N, C-alpha and C positions, 0 to 999 in steps of 0.2 A: 524443576529446581525448588518451587514452593513446597512440594511434598518433602523433598530432602531437608529443607530448612525446618519444617514442622517436626520431622523425625528427630533432628538434632535437638531442637528445643525441648521436646518431650523426654528424650532419653537423658538429657542433662538437667532436666527440670529446674531446680532452684540453684543453678550451677555455680561452681568454682571456688576453690580455696584461695587464700591470699595469693596474689599473683606471683609472689616470690617464694612461697613455701616450698620446701623440698617435696618433689613428686611422690616420694615414698613415705612421708611422715606427716599425716594430717594433724597430729596432736602436738607437734613441736611448739615450744614456746616462741612467741612472736619475736622476730628479729627487730633490732632497733636500727632504722635507716638514718645514717648521719649524712644528710644532704649538705652540700658545700655552703649552704646559707648559715650553717652553724646551729640550725634548729633541729632538735632531736624529736622524733615522733615515730610511733609504731606505724608500719605501713597498713596494718589492718584498721587503724584509726585515721588514715589519711584520706582526704577527699579526692586526691589526684591518683589516677592509675599509675602504678610503679612496679617495676620488676627489678629484682636484685639477685645477682649471682655472686657467691663468695664461698670460700672454704672448699670442702670436698665436692660440693655440687658444681662449683666453677671448674674444678680440675677435670671432672667427668665430661663437661660440656665444651671445654676449650677446643677450638678448631684452629685452622690455619689462618683465618681472618676473623674480624669482628662479626661480619655477617654470618659466617659459618658457625661461630660460637653461639649466636642468639637465634638461629633459624628455627628452632623447635619451641621457642617461647610463644605464648599466645599472642596473636596479632603481629608477629614478626617473621619475616622471611629474609632471604639473602639474594641480592642482585648479582648472581655469580657471573664471572667472566673468565672462566678457566680457573685452575687451582690457585693461581697467584692473586686473584682479586675476588673480593666479596664484601659488598657494602650492605648495611642493614636496610631493610624495607619495613616500615612500620605503618600498618593500616593502609598499605598501597602507596605510601609516600617514601621517596628516597632522595638521594642527591642533596641539594641545598635545603630541603624540607626536613632533613634529619641531621641535626648538628652533632658531630662526633668530637668529643673533647678528651683530653688527658688531664686529670687532676684539676678539673674545672676551668681549664684554659683551652681554647680552640686548638686543634691539631694543625690547622693552617697549611695543609698540603693542598693538592689540587684534585682530590678524589671526588669532590662534589661537582667538578666541571665536566666529567665524562666517566661513563661506567667502566672504561678500561684502565682507569687510573687507580692504583692500589692505595688503600688507606695506610697512613704512616703509623698506626697504632698496632702494637704487637700483643695479642691476647695471652700468649704463654707467660708473659711477665706480669699480667694483671693480678692484683690481689682482690679486686672488687669491681664489678660492672653494674652500674645503675642505669635504668631506662626511665626517664621522667616524662610526664605529660601534664597538661594543665597549667595553673599559674606559675609553678616553679620554672617552667621553660623560659619565662620572660626574664629570668636572671641572666640568660646567656645569649639572647638574640631574638629578633622578630622573625616570623615566618617559619619557625620550626613546628609546622602543623602536624608533622608525624611524631615528633618528640625529640628528646635529647638523650644521647648515649654518652655517659661519663665513665671513662676507664681510669681507675685509681691504682697506681703502682707504687706509691710511697717513695718516689725517687727523691723528694725533699721531705725528710722525716718530720713529723709533728710531735712525736713523743720520744723520750730517751729510753731505749730498751733496757731491760734489767740485767743485761750481760754485755761484756765487751765484744764478744764475737758470737754471732748466730747467723742463721740463714737457711737456705734450702737449695736442693739440687733436683732436677727433673730430667728424665730421659724417656722419649717416646719413639715408637715405630708404628707406621701405618702401611698396610699392604696395598692400599688403593693406588698409591703413588710411590711405593717403596720409600716413603719418607722417614728420615731420621731427624729428630729434633732434640736439642739439648738446651737446658737453661739452668742458670745458677744465680743466686743472689747472696750477698753478705750484708748483714746489718748488725749494728752494735752502737754502744755509746757509753759515756762516763762523764761525770762532772758537768752536766748540762750540754754536752756535745754529742750529737748523733750523726751517723753516717749511713749511706746506702750505696751498694755497688751491685750491678746486675749485668748479665750478658746472656745472649742466646745465639744459636746457630740452627738453621733448618735447611735441609736439602731434599728436594722432591724430584722424582722422575716423571715421565709422562703418565697421565691419569688412565687407569683401567676402568672400562665401562661395560655395561651389560648388553651391548649390541653395536650397531653402526654409529660412527661419530656423527655423520651428516644425515639428516632427514631430507632426502633429495627432493621429494615432492613438495614439502613445505618450503624448502629453500627456493625452489624455482617458482613457487606461487608468488614470492615477493620480488624475485629478480629473474625474469624470464630469460635473460641473456647469460645467466650463470652456466658455465661449462665445467662440470664436475668431472675431474679426471682421477681423483684419488679420494677414496672414502674408506678409511681403515675400519676394521671390525675389532671391537674389544679394546680399543686404545684411542686416545685423542693425541694426535701429533702436536708437537711444539707446545706442550703444556707443562714443560719442566719449570721449576722455580727454585731459587736459592736465595736465602736472606740471612743476615746477621746484624747484630747491633748490641748496644749496651748503654748503661747510664752510670754516672757517678754523682752523688749528691751529699751535702753536708748541711747540718743545721746547728744553730746555737739556741738553746731553749731554756727559758727561765720563767719565774712567776710573772714577770712583766709582759712576756710574749715570746716570740721567736723570730729568727731571721735565717734564711737558708737559700742555697743556690744549687743548681744541678746542670749537667750537660749530658745530652743524649745524642747518639749517632745511630743511624739506620742505613743499611745498604740492602737493596733488593733487586734481583734480576729475574724476570719471568717472561714466558712466551705467551703469545696471543694465538689461540686455536685458529687454524686456517679455514678458508671457505671451500677447499677442495679443488680450486681452479689451477693449482700448481704454481701459484705466485711465490715470490720470495718470502721466507718466514719473517715474521715481525716479532721482535722482542723489546722489552722495556727495561732500561737500566736506571734504577732509582737510587738517589742519595739524599739524605736529609739529616741536618744537624739542628738541634734545639738547645737553647739556653734559657733556663727558667730561674726566676727569683720570686721568693715568697717572704712576706713580712707580716707579723701580727702583733698588735698591742692589746693587752687585756685591760679593760676598764680604763681607757686613756683619759676620759673626761666624763662629766656628769651626763647621764642618760645613755652613755655608750657602754655596751657590754664587750664588744670586740671590734677592732678596726683591722681589716685585712687589705694588704696590697700585694698584687701579683703582676708580674711582668714576664713576657715570653718573646723570644726572638727565634724565628724559624727561617733557616736557609735551605730551600727545597730545590731539587733539580731532578728531572728525569728525561732520558733520551730515548726516543722511539727509533729503533734500529731496523732497517730493511736489509735482511741478509747480512747482518753484521756491520752495515754502513750507517752512520748517523743520518737520520732524515729530519726529525723535528726535535728540538730541545725545548722543554718547558721549564721556566724558572719562576720561583715565587719567593720573594724576601718579604717577610711579614713581621710586624711588631704588634703585639696585643698587650694591653694593660687593663687592670681591673682594680677598683677601689670599692670595698664593701664595708658598710657600717651596720653591724648588728646592734640594735638599740635595746636598752633595758625596757621592761614592760611599761607601756604608757596606757594606764587604765587596763582595758582588756587586750590591747594590741601587743603582739610580738611580731618582729619582722626584720627585714634586711632591705637597705636601700643602697644605691651605689651608682658608679660611673664605669663605662667600658669604652675602650677605643681599639680599633683595628686599622692599621695602615699597611697596605700591601703594594708591592711593585711586581706585577705579573707580566711575563713576556713569553712568546713562543718564537723560536728562531729556527730558520731553515726554509728550504724550498717549499715544503708542505705546511708551513705555519698557517694555522686556522684563524687566529685572532691577533689583533695588533697589540703592541706593548701598551699596558693599561695600568694606571694608578687608581687604587681603591682606598678611600678614606671613610671611616664610619665612626660615629660618636653616639653613644647612647646613655640614657638615664633610666634607671629601673627602681621599682619598689614592690616588695611582696610582703603582705601582712596577714596574720591569722589571729582569730579570736574565737572564744567559745561562749555561747549563751545557752544555758540549760543543757539539753542533750544534743545540741547542734554545734558543730565546729565549722567555722567559715574561713575561707582563704581568698584574698583579693590580690591581684597583681596588675601592674601597669608598666609599660615601657614605651619610650619614644626615642627615635633615632634620626640622625641626619647623615645621609650617605651621598658621596659623590663618586662617579665613575668617569675617569678621564682617559680616553684612548689617545694614542699617539696620532698626531695630525687630524684630530677630530674634536668635536665640541663636547664639553663636559655635560654629563647627565646628573641631575640632582633628584633624590627621592627622600621623602620624610615619612617613613612607615611608623604608624602608631598602633599599639596593641594593648589589649586589656583582657583580664580573665577573672572569673569569680566561681567559687565552688563551695559546696556545703555538704557536710556529712551528718546524718541524723542517726544517733544510736537509739534505735527504737527500743530494743532490749539488749541484754548481753549477747543474744544470739543473732539478732537481726539488725542490719545496718543498710541504709540507703544513701547513695551519694549522687549529686548532680553537679555538673560543671559546664560552664559556658565560656568559650574563648573566642575573642575577635582578634585575628592576626593579620598583619600586612607584611608582604615580602617584596623587596625590590628585586628586579631581574638581575641575573648574574652575567658575568662577562661573556661566557660562551653563548648564552641565550640571546644576547644582544648582537654580538659581532662575528660569530663563526661564519666563515666563508671559505670552504676548501675541502679537499679530499682528506678523509681520515681513515687511513688504512686499517687501524686497529678495530674500528667498528664497521669496516667494510661498507662505508657510506660517504656521500658528499653532504656535509653539514652546513646548513644555511641559517644564520641568525636573523633577528629582526630588531633593529635599533629603535623602533617605535613602540616597543612593549611598555605596557603600564604596570603599576603595582598589582600584585595579587591581593585580593581581599577575601579572607575566609572567616566563616562563622561556624564553630563546632560545638555541638551539644553532646554531652557524655552522661549517660545514666547508668548507675551501677547498683547492684544488690549483692549483699554478702550474708551468708548464713553459716553459723558455726555451732555444731552440737557434737555429742559423743558419737552418734551413729553416722554423721555425715558433715562434711564441710563443703561449701559451695560458693560460687561467685558467677555473676552474669554481668557483662558490660555491653551496653548498646550505644552506638554512636551514629551521628548524622552530621555531615560536614558540607556546607554550601560554600562554594568558592567562585567568586566573580573574577574574570580575567585570569583563569588558571593557565599557567604557562607549561607547555609540553612539547616534546619532540615527536613529530608525526611523519611517517613515511608518506610521501606525496603520490606515489604510484608512477612518477616519472623517473628517468634515469639520467645519469651524467656520463656523457661520452668522454672518456679521458683522452682519447686520440684526437677528437675534434674540439675538445674543451667546450662542449655545448650541452644544454639540457634537451633531451629528446624523449618522446613518448615510446617510440620503438627504436631500439638501438642494436646495431650489428657489429660495433667495434668492442673495445674494452670499456665496459660500462659498470656502474655501481648505482644502487638505489640512492635517492635523495631524502635526507632527514631535515625537516624544516621546523623552526621554532614558531609555534602558534599560540593563540590565546583565545579562550572561550570559557563561558560559565559551565561549571561542572558540579556534580553532587557525588559524595561518597557516603556510603552507609554500610553498616555491618554489625557484627557482634563478636565477642570472645566469651567462652563459657567453659567452666571446669567444675567437676564434682569429684570428691574423694570419699570412698566408702571403706572404712576399716573392716576387713573381713575376719581377721583373727588377731588376737594379741594375748599370748600366753608364754609359758616357759620355752616353747618351741620357736618363738619368734613372733614377728608381726607381719601381716599380709594386708596390703591396701590395693584397692581397685580404683583407678582414676579414669574418668570419662572426660573428653575434652573436644572442643571444636572452635573454629574461628572462620570468619567470612568477611570479605570486603568487596563491594560492588561500586564501580566508578562509571558514571555516565555523563554525557554532555547534554545540556538543556535543549540544544537544537537537534538532538538525536545523535546516536552513535555511542561507542564505548571508549573510555579512557584506556590508552594502550598500557601494556605491561602490568596488569593487575594480578595479584595472587588468586588462586582458586579457593573454593570451599575445601576446608580440611576438617577431618574429625577422626576420632579413634579412641583407643583405650591403652592403659598401661597397668601392668600387674607388677607390684613391687614386694620384695621380701627383705626383711632386715632382722638380724639377730646379733647382738653385741657389736663386734667390730666388722661384721660381714654384711654386705647388702648387695642385692642384685635386682634387675628389672628387665622386663620385656615390653616394648612399646610398638604398637601397630597403628600406623597412620594411613588413612585413605585420603588421597588428594583427588578431587573430582576434575574432570576435563575442564579446561578453560576455553569455552566457546564464545567468549566475548572479548576477543583479542584486540579489537580495534581495527580501524580502516587500514587496509594494505599490510596487515600483520597476520601471522599464522596462528591457528589454534594449537593448543597442546593437549595431549591425551591424559586421561586419569592414570593413577598409579597406586600401588600398595607399597608402603615403606615399613619394613620390619627391622627394628634396631634392638640390640641386646646390650646390657651393661652389667658389670660386676666390679666391686672394689672390696679390698680387705686391708684393714689397718693393723699392722703388727704391733705387738706390745712394745712399749717404750723400753729402750735400752741405751745406756750411756748418755742419757739426757737428750736422745733423739727419737723421732718417730718415723716410721716407714709406711707409705701408702702404696699398695699395689692396685692397679686398675686395668681393666680390659673392656673393649667394646667390639661388638659385631655390628657393622653398619650395612644397610641395604641387603639384608640376608637373602631376599628373594631375587637379587640381581636384576632389578628392574632398570630399564633404560629411561630414566626420568628426564623429561624436558621441563625446564624451569620457565614458567610463563612470565616472570619478572626480568628475565635475562635478554639482552640484545642478541646474544649468541645461542638462543635456545635451539636453533636448527643445526648448529655446528658443534656444540659442546654440551652434551648431556651431563647430568650429575654423576659422581663416581659410582661404580658398580659395587658388588659385594666385596667387603674388606674386613680385615681384623686389625685392631689397634691395641697395643699393649704399652704400659708405661709404669714407671716407678718414680716416686717422689720421696725424698728424704729431707726432713726438717730437723734442725738442731739448734 
């Protein structure tokens, strides 16, 4: 492994372009990232690592889930759980350590509680996706040591469009799942009033793969009692999915500020890939309704530049169905509010301070309910400031929270997580920049980590919580280097994260006998593995690297060569490996662009994950070849048309995802073609 790392570092030497720059355009003018703090800054000049997807780049990378959309970004993978589920994994962290938001408010579904729970964010409707790390994450919560994913869809407009009626329509087809997806949005405004309407529909069949669905040897190494009677080839059974939803929003906008509201509805039904034992199929029926309010006052009083108020109410429900019969119902009613004050410059300081509260009522109902009805109340204060001295830009952040978790018929648990962060970026020259960031983060344990106790058919396991868990305490160091010249653009990020009392789910090696309702080391009845919440000191370290070489730029077009790689290693201080870590990845991309036409070929090598963790299975290496092309038609009638096509996994590899709980039962999709058209007007 050390030799492989050396090769990657040498081959990518001074590595990586701006983390969000288009893969095929090293000389593109810097994007301006508008973070929800209201502070505008170039990402190339920001001390915090950040990834931004927008415009045509987002259209080409949009997948069926947020994890699927971001999985090829440096340092990011997807915790896949069949075609209907995919949560982002950032530097090996997932679940509650990666906060997913919509328009800077928490999505407040239950996707962070379990890997089989789908995220309520729909990427096909996104206009922009931001991935934040460093001090800015403290604006949204403690414990997001992986980062924050903010999906912006403009459902509450902040500007009045220049015409009364505009919008876009999009249609896609993907052969891997025979998926058809449609999306439409209408936007417009006049006389200080703006509106937004959107909707989508997606229908997916069973996922086609490049081999057998179940790795029988690996599956039996975890569960020796597993009796596999059905192992389809070329297809994952019960992986169909169907979803639909939409939003309506309206705003009143003027010189003094704005006020707006929106309502959003989402319905999703998806299957959980089976373990081959012939049991009843498990499906999940999800329904979510969100009501959002946004208000902003411009220069409301002395020293205040903007005052923002946001409020969201989420009514979430999903039902786990065994062979069409409701088994467990998960309910979450959540209220989230934010008050942000962007102050005018105070000396050298520019920044945002504010207050955030989240109040949730969570319950699981049914014979297989894993956790008790629980009330969660969280209140936080935060402040993020930046200033520049000479050639160095500094950013400081702090956040304190008070959280209570009150289970039904149980004692309340109180936590007071405190977090802080500092970063600096030194513009050595116009070509060389060095950044350094340190973050101390504390995270309170979540409901399922504390109180789970029961069979969870979707994860094929018995989940056991631990009410005695302490706060996680993490200290993360992030060192970055950027180089930008005519002949090359490069970036290298190194990180090292020390975590005390790291909370994780570990397979214990024992089994739960469902017939006898007892834990056993050797089981002859109907048995499933046991997943237990544990806590131990852990260390995470790794890198992200990228280099872009312009090979040609003339009247025939522009050709760029991109080299990239990322790596995360997670170990426990007492010995052993943190489970479900991504493998070393590296590869190259060749891109061509001329006028309104662009195309690329991307080859990724994923090494074998031989550090799977105790009682977990290793995953083999793979080669992933993806192709992409897009063509923008000339404008006509005030509208634009974008045609795009993708060839995915062209080598038809049967890829096992090391971050997935279902790696042995549901590989990644096989060879497929995706085509789409988007019309904007």
